[in-house]
Structures are given as structure tokens and as C-alpha cells.
Residue, then its C-alpha position, 0 to 999 in steps of 0.5 A: m422159240s425161247w423155251i419148250n417144256v412138258e408139264k409132268r402131271f398133265h403132259d402139256v407141251d408149253v412153248s414160249t416165244y420171243g415176244r409172240g406169246l405162250y402156246i400150250l399143246p394140252d395133254i399129249s399122253t395119247l401121242e406118248q402111248t402111240g409113239s411113232t406107230e399107229v394102233p394095230a388095225g382092227t383093234a380098239k384101245l382105251f388110252k391111259p388117262g392123265p390125272v384129272f384136276r378137281k378144281a376149287r368150288s368157285a370154279f363150278p359149275t361155270a368151269a369150262e371143259p378141259a381143252r381135250p377130253q380126259f378119256q380118249f379111245v380109238l375104235p376100228t369101226a363104228p359100234t353097233g350102239p352107244a359106247q358105255l363109259e363108267i367111272l369106278d372108285a378105288a373099291g370098284k364101285e360105280v361113280r358115274k355111268m355115261e353113254i357116248t355116241a362113238h365112231a370109227g377112229l379117235n373118240g373122247a369123253y369128258w367127266d365133270l367129276l360128278y356122281d350119278g344123281p339120286k333118284l327123285v320123287e315122281l308124282r302120279t296122283t292128282p292133288p285135290e287142291n288142283p284137280h286140273i294139274w295134268e291139264e297144265p302145258r308142262f304136264q300134258g301127255k305125261e304120267i309123272r311130274t316132279i317136285t319143284h321149288w325155287g333155288i333147287t338146280g339140276t345139280t343139287g343133291i349130286p355128289m362130287a368126287a374127292p381126290g383119289n384113285y379111280q378107274v375108267k371102264l369103256t364097254v363097246d359091243g360087249q367088250s370092256y377096256t379099263q384104265p386107272f387114273e387119279v383125281l388130284k386136289d386143286p392147290a388153291v383148295e386149303a382143305s386136306t384130301e381127308v376133309l374133301r373125302a369126308s365131304t364126299a362121304a356126307q354127300l353120298r350119304a345124303r344122296a342115298d337117303i334121297t333115293a330111299t325116300s323117293e323110292m318109298v314115295n314113288t311106290m306109294e304114288k303108284w298104289r294111290k294112282q291105282v286107288e284113284d283110277a278105281q275111284k274114278n271107275g266106280a263113280s263113272a259106273a254109278g253115274a255119279t259125279s263124286v268119287n264117294a259114290g258106290g257105298a262101301t266100296a268107295a269108303e274102302l277105297n277112300a280109307l286105303n288112300g288115306s292110310i297110304l297118304k298118312v305115310e307118304r305125308q311123313l316124307v313129302s308135304e301137302d304143298s310140295v306135291l303141287s309142283d309149284d316152286k313158289y310155295f312157302p306156306s308150311a314146313y318141309k318134310v323129309y324129302m325137301n329137307l334132304i334136298w336142301l341139306s344136300g345142297g349145303l353139303g355139296q354144290g349149293a342151292s340158290d343162296e346156300a353156298g355149298g360145302l364142296d371144299d369143307a368138312p360137313t359141320t356137326q349140325q349138318l351131320a346131326t340134321l342128317a341123322h335126324l332125317e334118317a330117323q324119320i325115314a326109318s319111321a316112315k319105312a315101318g309104316f311103308e312095310q305095314l302097308k305093303t305086307t298087311t294093309i294092302p293085301a288085306f284090302n285086296k282080300r276084302m275087295q276081291g271081285k269088287v275092284q281091281a286088286i292093288a298091285v304092291e310090286 
């Protein structure tokens, strides 16, 4: 050996040799915390993590996992169920929650610096344009389907954590252990920590808007699925082939479905609900606009590069505010359906059709 060095931030042991290369033993912090003694028998321990490095945007999503897990813990026996690992921000708010299949002895877990993703739209009804959609192999045996589109990836809309102070919380068989750690900025990123935090804040705002939109749409899809089932039952009972059979009852069901659909279409377009990722015939509504905007603010989407290492632009924030105004407008219609329209329908149709559950 010609030299040995311990990197202070990440506790890597670097060894150089005469002509034989450079060797690195990554992150010896676990060894430092145990020293020459083992963890006392019968006890669990979550080791204090070293800092986690937030790499430049160009390193994601293809960056390899670190040579060793960022979080390591030792268990005296195998737990009765999965271990829960939570990442918390400086204010104690949950960033990410993961389940780990742990075993007796030393365990490790990685975190890719991503937050939990937003709630996405779950479609339950049958679009008139494709009455056989549930017969397609991708949806057979399923009760819900998603809105798909070219360019949208599995990480679109999922924020990335900014540099700062965090905590990792491990829960095993009801017992919790917590350790603080720090996320550091990649020196290759020219943006300041403040800029990266502004980027994450905008990504979180978009995530919250996607979730709020999805929750309304998903609830309305549940309402419309009940209407759809009632229409089918009415047509079957009448021995008819059309869901418009049944006179006044069918008319009432159709009218309610139309009232719900009017609000739902403020948030998702008629084309989007076909789950066809090649459709471009009409302008997006709130949901897909938010998905693509979140890609621009965050990790990108197809030919949208993303802005993980940049502050949100004035135009992006203005667009976000515009979409939030549209969400508020749809919310007013949604609450009207929930508190007035559907209860009134249930009262009028009592004894004729199954009541539409609003919860």
C-alpha cells in the first residue's frame, strides 16, 4: 500500500497501492458504531446513517444503487412481519414509507430520494366508445384501470427530496427506532440549496394537486359505477337490450350519470378515459395537464427534460395556479353532487333502485 485515507463525509476507506490500483471499502460507519464489541444479544439497533448524496439530474433514473445500503439495522431474531422504514423531513412529515423483508442479523435498505407518489386516477366505468374495454387482456379480471399516455413513466409526478436534514424511522414488531441523517447536494449541481428546495416545494404542490384531482375523479367513478350497474339491472329486468329501458327510472339514472359526468369531465377528458396511450385528438384537462407539468417540474416525461436541478419558472407556477383554480371550480360541483344532487336522487328513487352510496 502507498496510502490509506478515510473520506470524512461518507466514511469510505480508500487504499492505494504501488501499481495495483485503487481500492475503496465504502461506508464503514456501521463498523465505527460497533467498534470491537457486538450489539448486545437480544437487542435491535438502527445504526446512525452517513450522509446521503443527492446526485445531479443527469444521474437519474439510471444511477446505480450505492455500494452499501444507506440504512443498516441489526435484529436479534426474524420479525413476525415486514419491517417498516419511514423517511421523515426536518418537520417530522412523512417523505417515504417502505416495507422491508427483514431477517435476523444485519439488514440494509436503500432510498432513492423519491417521495411517495401521488394518488392516481382509477377508472371503474365503461366508456361508450369502447363497450368491450374490460374484455381486453390488460383489464380482464380487474375492477379498475388507469389513464395511460405516451411519455408518462412510472416516476412522473413523484417529487425528489432536496438537500437538508431528515430522519429515518424503523418500526419492527411495534417497536420504533429513529436516527437523523443529512442529504447533501452534489457539487456538480450549480443551483443553490435554496433553489433545489424551491424545486421540491413546487413538485410537492403538483403532487398534492394530482392527488386532490384523483380523489374526486375516483369518487365520481364509484358513483357512476353504481349508476351503471343500476342501468344494467334495469335493462335486464325489463328484458330490454338498451339501458334506456324502464321509463322514468332509466331517465333518472341517465340524468344523474350526466350530472356526475359533467363534473368529472372538467378534470379528465373523454379521450383519456379510453386508456389508450396513442390518443391525441383533443386538449388535455386538469389531470393530464398536472401530470405533464409535474414532469417538467421534476423528473421529466418523454422529451420533457424535467427541472430537478432548477427553480420552477414563472410560467410553470402560473400554470399550476391556473390548474388549481380549475380544481377549485370542479370541487364546488363535486360537493354539490355529494351533498344535494345524489341525496335528492336517492330520496326520489327510494324503493325503485339501490341508493347511490356517496361515501
